[in-house]
C-alpha positions in Angstrom: 0.0 0.0 0.0 1.3 3.5 -0.9 2.8 5.6 2.0 3.2 9.3 2.6 4.6 11.3 5.5 5.9 8.1 6.9 2.5 6.4 7.5 0.1 4.3 5.5 -2.2 6.1 3.2 -5.4 5.2 1.4 -5.1 5.7 -2.4 -8.6 6.7 -3.1 -8.7 6.9 -6.8 -6.9 3.6 -7.1 -9.5 2.0 -4.9 -12.4 3.4 -7.0 -11.0 2.5 -10.3 -10.2 -1.0 -9.1 -13.9 -1.5 -8.4 -14.9 -3.7 -11.4 -18.3 -4.3 -12.8 -18.2 -7.8 -14.2 -21.4 -7.8 -16.2 -23.6 -4.8 -17.0 -26.2 -6.7 -19.1 -27.9 -8.7 -16.3 -31.6 -8.9 -15.9 -33.3 -6.5 -13.3 -34.9 -9.6 -11.9 -31.6 -11.3 -11.1 -31.0 -12.1 -7.4 -27.9 -10.7 -5.9 -26.1 -11.1 -2.7 -23.1 -9.3 -1.1 -20.5 -10.1 1.4 -17.2 -8.8 2.8 -14.5 -11.3 1.9 -10.8 -12.2 2.0 -9.0 -13.6 -1.0 -7.7 -17.1 -0.5 -5.5 -19.3 -2.7 -3.5 -18.6 -5.8 -3.6 -18.9 -9.5 -6.8 -20.6 -10.8 -7.6 -21.9 -7.4 -8.4 -18.4 -6.0 -11.6 -18.3 -3.9 -13.2 -15.7 -1.5 -13.8 -16.5 2.2 -16.8 -14.5 3.5 -16.9 -13.1 7.0 -19.6 -15.7 7.7 -16.8 -18.3 6.8 -18.4 -19.4 3.5 -16.3 -20.0 0.4 -17.3 -18.3 -2.8 -15.8 -19.9 -5.9 -16.1 -17.6 -8.9 -17.5 -19.0 -12.0 -14.8 -17.4 -14.0 -11.3 -17.4 -12.8 -10.0 -14.1 -11.1 -6.7 -12.6 -12.3 -4.0 -13.9 -10.0 -1.8 -10.9 -10.7 -4.4 -8.4 -9.4 -6.0 -10.6 -6.6 -3.5 -11.7 -3.9 -4.2 -14.0 -1.0 -5.1 -11.9 2.1 -6.6 -9.0 0.1 -10.0 -7.9 1.3 -13.1 -7.1 -0.9 -16.8 -6.4 -0.6 -18.2 -8.8 -3.3 -21.5 -8.6 -5.0 -22.5 -11.8 -6.7 -25.2 -14.0 -8.1 -25.4 -17.5 -6.4 -25.3 -20.4 -8.9 -25.6 -23.2 -6.4 -23.7 -25.2 -3.7 -20.4 -26.8 -4.9 -20.3 -30.4 -3.9 -19.7 -31.1 -7.6 -16.8 -28.6 -7.8 -15.2 -28.7 -4.4 -14.9 -31.1 -1.4 -14.9 -28.2 1.1 -18.2 -27.8 2.9 -20.0 -24.4 2.5 -18.5 -23.7 -0.9 -20.7 -21.8 -3.4 -20.3 -21.3 -7.0 -21.0 -17.7 -7.8 -21.1 -15.2 -10.6 -19.3 -12.1 -9.5 -20.9 -8.8 -10.7 -18.9 -6.2 -8.7 -15.8 -6.0 -6.5 -15.1 -3.1 -4.1 -11.5 -3.1 -2.6 -11.3 -2.7 1.2 -8.4 -0.8 2.6 -6.9 -2.8 5.6 -4.6 -1.3 8.3 -3.9 -2.1 11.9 -5.4 -0.1 14.7 -2.8 2.6 15.9 -2.1 3.9 19.4 -2.9 7.6 19.3 0.2 8.7 21.4 2.5 7.1 18.8 0.7 8.3 15.7 2.4 10.9 13.5 0.0 12.7 11.3 -3.5 14.3 11.5 -7.1 12.8 11.1 -9.1 16.0 11.3 -10.7 16.2 7.8 -14.4 15.3 7.7 -15.8 11.8 7.1 -19.3 10.5 7.1 -20.4 6.9 7.7 -22.8 5.1 5.4 -23.7 2.7 8.2 -22.6 2.1 11.8 -19.2 0.4 12.4 -19.6 -3.4 12.7 -17.5 -6.5 13.6 -17.0 -9.2 11.0 -14.3 -11.7 9.8 -11.8 -10.7 12.5 -12.1 -7.1 11.6 -13.9 -3.8 12.6 -15.4 -2.5 9.4 -16.3 0.9 8.1 -18.3 1.9 5.1 -17.9 5.8 4.7 -17.7 8.9 2.6 -15.4 11.9 2.4 -14.5 14.8 0.1 -11.9 14.4 -2.6 -11.1 15.5 -6.1 -10.1 13.9 -9.3 -6.5 14.8 -9.0 -5.1 11.6 -7.6 -4.1 13.0 -4.2 -3.5 10.3 -1.6 -5.8 10.3 1.5 -5.1 8.7 4.8 -7.6 6.7 6.7 -6.8 5.5 10.2 -8.5 4.1 13.4 -6.6 5.4 16.5 -6.9 3.8 19.9 -7.1 6.4 22.8 -7.8 5.8 26.4 -9.4 3.1 28.5 -11.9 4.9 30.9 -13.6 2.3 33.3 -14.7 -0.5 31.0 -15.0 1.7 27.9 -12.2 1.8 25.3 -12.2 5.1 23.3 -11.0 5.2 19.6 -11.2 7.8 16.7 -11.8 6.9 13.1 -10.2 9.7 11.2 -9.4 11.1 7.7 -6.4 13.1 6.4 -7.2 14.6 3.0 -3.6 15.6 2.6 -4.8 19.1 1.3 -7.1 17.6 -1.4 -9.9 19.9 -2.7 -13.5 19.4 -1.6 -14.8 18.7 -5.2 -16.8 15.4 -4.9 -18.1 13.0 -2.4 -16.3 9.6 -2.4 -17.2 6.4 -0.9 -14.8 3.8 0.4 -14.4 0.8 2.7 -11.9 0.1 5.4 -11.3 -2.8 7.9 -9.1 -3.0 11.0 -8.0 -6.3 12.4 -9.5 -6.7 15.8 -6.2 -8.5 16.9 -4.5 -5.1 16.7 -6.8 -3.7 19.4 -5.0 -3.3 22.8 -6.6 -3.8 26.2 -9.7 -5.4 24.7 -10.0 -7.8 27.6 -10.2 -5.0 30.0 -13.2 -3.4 28.2 -16.8 -4.2 27.8 -17.5 -1.8 24.9 -15.9 0.4 22.3 -16.7 4.1 21.9 -15.8 5.2 18.3 -15.6 9.0 17.7 -16.0 10.3 14.1 -16.0 14.0 13.1 -17.8 15.5 10.1 -17.9 19.1 9.0 -20.1 20.2 11.7 -19.8 18.0 14.8 -18.5 14.8 16.3 -20.5 11.6 16.5 -20.0 8.6 18.8 -20.8 4.9 18.2 -20.9 2.2 20.9 -20.1 -1.4 20.1 -20.4 -4.1 22.9 -17.3 -6.2 23.4 -18.6 -8.9 25.8 -18.0 -12.3 24.1 -17.9 -10.5 20.6 -14.1 -10.7 20.0 -13.8 -14.2 21.2 -16.4 -15.3 18.6 -14.8 -13.7 15.7 -12.7 -15.6 13.2 -9.4 -13.7 13.2 -8.4 -13.2 9.6 -5.0 -11.6 10.3 -2.9 -12.7 13.4 
């Protein structure tokens, strides 16, 4: 992943252009599903493991140069049936992929050790949620079409009582506020510190006007998640 100012960055335009519509001529009556997934395998053996631990086998092979094991995507697909014929692995589904949205992945950072800023506005399309060993965000921010790199980070702050405070933040790197851009990000729960001492997360997010907080219960949650990244 590209870097600037010594810390990881989200290359916004690359993420958007990497989104691929696989078939634009499908019927309006076609039944679609979607899932957040992690790429597994290599070559013509590439599959997508969903956060519910199902295995999606694409009906057409994915490009093994572009799709690397461990990469994360939100996948839109048409189910074509269970795959006892094509795989001996239980829970495998043959699917026709219609759209892939890349998901930016970064570890949760300790605020006191973080170098940079996260003060530019960001909006959530839905509340943060756990899945697949990650804390996931579907969000929007201002950008332009100039290709300037943006930073997206989740910073861990203080533990107060049994509440663990974090900030989800955005660094526009001086980019102009020309258009509203949507993106996805996931942060491995394994990078969260002091989780065993807390019963909930309080996540702060700031838009142009004010700050918003979101509470996620932690009791038994992290123990029940499949950890995708150790």
